[in-house]
Structure formats: structure tokens, C-alpha cells
C-alpha positions in Angstrom: 94.9 155.7 149.4 91.6 156.8 150.9 93.5 158.8 153.5 95.6 160.5 150.8 92.4 161.4 148.9 90.8 162.9 152.0 94.0 164.8 152.9 94.4 166.2 149.4 90.8 167.4 149.5 91.0 169.2 152.8 94.7 170.1 153.0 94.7 173.4 151.0 92.8 175.3 153.7 94.7 173.7 156.6 98.3 174.0 155.2 100.1 177.3 155.4 101.3 179.0 152.2 104.9 178.8 153.4 104.8 175.1 154.0 103.0 174.4 150.7 105.5 176.4 148.6 108.5 174.8 150.3 107.0 171.3 150.2 106.1 171.5 146.5 109.7 172.6 145.8 111.1 169.7 147.8 108.8 167.1 146.4 109.3 168.2 142.8 113.1 167.8 143.2 112.6 164.4 145.0 110.3 163.1 142.2 112.8 164.2 139.6 115.7 162.5 141.4 113.7 159.3 141.9 112.8 159.1 138.2 116.4 159.6 137.2 117.5 157.0 139.6 114.9 154.5 138.4 115.8 155.0 134.8 119.5 154.7 135.7 118.9 151.4 137.4 116.8 150.1 134.5 119.5 151.0 132.0 122.2 149.2 134.1 120.0 146.1 134.5 119.1 146.1 130.8 122.8 146.3 129.9 123.7 143.4 132.3 120.8 141.3 130.9 121.9 142.0 127.3 125.5 141.0 128.1 124.6 137.8 129.8 122.0 136.4 127.4 123.1 134.3 124.5 122.7 135.8 121.0 119.7 133.6 120.2 118.1 134.2 123.6 118.7 137.9 123.3 117.0 138.0 119.8 114.0 136.1 121.1 113.8 138.4 124.2 113.9 141.5 122.0 111.2 140.2 119.7 109.0 139.4 122.8 109.6 142.8 124.3 108.7 144.5 121.0 105.5 142.4 120.8 104.6 143.4 124.4 105.1 147.1 123.5 102.9 146.8 120.4 100.2 145.0 122.4 100.2 147.6 125.2 99.8 150.4 122.6 97.1 148.6 120.6 95.0 147.6 123.7 95.0 151.1 125.0 93.9 152.6 121.6 91.2 149.9 121.2 89.9 150.5 124.7 89.9 154.3 124.6 88.2 154.4 121.3 85.5 151.9 122.3 84.8 152.2 126.0 82.1 154.8 125.5 80.2 152.3 123.4 80.9 149.5 125.8 79.7 151.5 128.8 76.9 153.4 127.0 74.1 151.8 129.1 75.8 152.9 132.3 76.5 156.4 130.9 72.8 156.8 129.9 71.8 155.5 133.3 74.0 158.1 135.1 72.4 160.8 132.9 75.8 161.9 131.4 76.0 163.3 127.9 78.3 162.0 125.2 81.5 164.0 125.4 84.7 164.1 123.3 85.3 163.7 119.6 86.9 160.7 117.9 89.9 162.8 117.2 90.3 163.8 120.9 89.9 160.1 121.9 92.6 159.1 119.5 94.9 161.7 121.0 94.2 160.5 124.5 94.8 156.9 123.4 98.1 157.8 121.9 99.3 159.7 125.0 99.5 156.6 127.2 103.1 157.0 128.2 104.5 154.6 130.8 107.0 155.5 133.5 108.1 154.9 137.0 105.3 152.5 138.0 106.1 150.1 135.1 109.8 150.2 136.1 109.0 149.7 139.8 106.8 146.7 139.0 109.6 145.0 137.1 112.2 145.8 139.8 110.0 144.3 142.5 110.4 140.8 141.0 113.0 138.6 142.8 116.2 137.9 141.0 115.3 134.1 140.8 111.8 134.8 139.4 111.3 132.7 136.2 111.7 134.8 133.1 112.7 137.9 135.1 115.2 139.0 132.5 112.6 139.0 129.7 110.1 140.8 131.9 112.6 143.6 132.7 113.5 144.0 129.1 109.8 144.1 128.2 109.2 146.8 130.8 112.2 148.8 129.5 110.9 148.5 125.9 107.4 149.6 126.9 108.7 152.6 128.9 111.3 153.6 126.3 108.9 153.0 123.4 106.0 155.0 124.8 108.1 157.9 125.9 110.3 158.2 122.8 108.0 157.0 120.0 104.6 158.2 121.2 106.0 161.2 123.1 107.9 162.6 120.1 105.0 162.2 117.7 102.2 163.9 119.8 102.7 167.2 118.0 102.5 165.5 114.6 99.3 163.8 115.7 97.8 167.0 116.9 98.4 168.6 113.5 97.2 165.5 111.6 93.9 165.3 113.7 93.4 169.0 113.4 93.2 169.6 117.1 93.8 173.2 118.1 95.0 174.8 121.3 92.9 173.9 124.3 91.9 177.1 126.2 90.0 175.3 129.0 92.6 176.0 131.6 92.9 179.7 130.7 89.1 180.0 130.9 89.0 178.3 134.3 91.8 180.6 135.6 89.9 183.7 134.4 86.7 182.4 136.1 88.6 181.7 139.3 90.3 185.1 139.3 87.0 186.9 138.9 85.6 184.9 141.8 88.5 185.7 144.0 88.1 189.4 143.1 84.4 189.3 144.0 85.2 187.6 147.3 87.8 190.3 148.0 85.3 193.1 147.3 82.9 191.5 149.8 85.6 191.5 152.4 86.5 195.1 151.8 82.8 196.1 152.1 82.2 199.8 152.4 85.6 200.8 153.8 86.7 204.2 152.6 90.3 204.3 153.9 93.1 204.7 151.3 94.3 201.1 151.3 90.8 199.8 150.9 90.1 202.2 148.0 93.3 201.1 146.3 92.5 197.4 146.7 88.9 197.9 145.6 90.1 199.6 142.4 92.6 196.7 141.6 89.9 194.0 142.2 87.3 195.9 140.1 89.9 196.1 137.3 90.4 192.4 137.4 86.7 191.8 137.2 86.4 194.3 134.3 89.2 192.5 132.5 87.4 189.2 132.8 90.1 187.7 135.0 92.7 188.1 132.4 95.2 189.6 134.8 96.4 188.3 138.1 95.1 190.1 141.2 97.8 192.5 142.3 98.2 193.0 146.0 100.5 196.0 146.1 98.7 197.8 148.9 100.3 199.4 151.9 98.0 197.7 154.5 99.4 194.2 154.8 96.5 193.2 157.1 93.9 194.1 154.5 95.9 192.2 151.8 95.9 189.1 154.0 92.2 189.4 154.7 91.5 189.6 151.0 93.7 186.7 150.2 92.0 184.6 152.9 88.6 185.4 151.5 89.9 184.5 148.0 91.2 181.2 149.3 87.8 180.3 150.7 86.1 181.2 147.4 88.6 179.2 145.5 88.1 176.1 147.6 84.3 176.4 147.2 84.7 176.9 143.4 87.0 173.8 143.2 84.8 171.6 145.4 81.7 172.5 143.5 83.3 171.6 140.1 83.5 175.1 138.9 87.1 174.8 137.8 89.5 172.0 137.0 92.3 170.7 139.2 95.1 172.3 137.1 93.5 175.7 137.2 92.9 175.3 141.0 96.6 174.6 141.5 97.7 177.6 139.4 95.4 180.0 141.3 96.4 178.5 144.6 100.1 179.1 143.8 99.2 182.8 142.9 97.5 183.2 146.3 100.4 181.5 148.1 103.0 183.8 146.7 100.8 186.8 147.3 100.3 185.7 150.9 104.1 185.3 151.4 104.7 188.7 150.0 102.2 190.3 152.4 103.2 188.2 155.5 105.8 189.4 158.0 109.3 188.2 157.3 109.4 185.8 160.3 106.2 184.1 159.0 107.7 183.2 155.6 111.2 182.1 156.6 112.3 178.7 157.6 114.9 179.1 160.4 116.7 176.6 162.6 115.4 176.6 166.2 
């Protein structure tokens, strides 16, 4: 886990844009397939358990599974709504200010959907483990209940709590785009050739718009485009490591740079060919 955290922190500057774009596509498909496979196995096991249990045992197991689901939801809501008060001395000691409204905490508490980890934990039990059938049914009830009941009522809860659209990510993206444009201008410097002038105009337009538009790279000089992208990548990494933008905004801007770099790179550098 420590190695993965270090790798995730330093990988963006070490991994090529081509490898990152292809790996994200592969892993997104792999995660989707694994989730489908896990839910398929859970459904097959739940069906087998329901068919093998006696009517009285099945009724007791379903009551127990429903109680587990209710307890899981109630404990999460109670903890999320109260942990700031419980940890208040530590928060004051760390010098952090109180953040988040009660409505926002209630939303976070309600969004505690369970998924593949809960299923994997239930699957890991041996078949002769005492009470395994009830545990598997309970895990199935928790996953299905949180995904269907809580997931389908999030929009209703947002309207009931009066929580509007969150523009934090959009603000971070605009801040990041402006920082990338400024880094690109520093890279161009005082160059007066035609590609540099065109690129400078595009970057200045992005800054003037407050980062509301993606940085276009349609300049004839591909080497200049790659230099500007490289400087923007370093600026983005510094902004992210310094806490200037959140992780989701960093990922979105990194994807923009990756596609821009692939568009500017020679064809041989962006293709995956058999050797």
C-alpha cells in the first residue's frame, strides 16, 4: 500500500502520455468486468443459498440481513454527523477550522454505498465456515440495499437538503488551466517566430478567459507544442502537490495534456505496434 501511494504520487511525471491513456482504458474495462463478475457470482450464490435453506431458516436469515443493512446505514450516519464533535480536541490541536455544514454531512453519510470489497470479504470465507450462508446473504443485502435504496434517493436528498451544484471542480480546472497557460508563456519567452506568436496568443486568450476554455495546441511547430505541454505538466504537478487543486481536477487536466501531447507527437510515438 505504501509503495502504491508513492508510485501514484510520482508516476504522472515518469509515465508517458501514451502508456497512461492506454492503461487507463484497459484498467477501466478490467474494473468494469470484475465488478460484473463479482455481482454475478454473488447473485448465483444467493440463489443457491435461498434454494437450500428451509423456509423458517430463510425467513430468519432475511430478517438478520435486513437488520445488518439497517445497522450499517445507521452507524455510518451517526459517525459522520458526530465525528467532528468527537475529534474536536484533535482538530483544534491541528489548527484546522470547522468545515462542512450539517446538510453536507448528512449527504456524505447517506452516500456510503458498498460494493466489491464487501462482496470479496464474503466470498473469502471457506464454504464450511459457520454461518457462511447468512453472512453472504447479509453482504448481498448491504450491497444491494446501499446501491439501490441510497443510490436512487441521492437526488431527492439533494433537493430536500437544499444543496446546490458544486462548482469546486470547475473552479480548480480553471485555476489549473490558467497556471498551465502561464507556464507555457514562460517557456515561449520572447520568441517572435510565427508558431510562437500563435501559441502565445492562444495561451493569453486562455488566461484572459479565466481558464474557462481548454488550451488549444493547433500550432504548426510540433516541437514548440511539446515544450509547452511539458512545462504545463510540471506546473500541474507542482500545483497538485502543493494542494492548489483537488485530485479530480488534476486527473481531468492531466487527461487534457495527455491527448494534446499525443496529437502533437509523431505517429510512431503514439502507436502501440507489435515488435
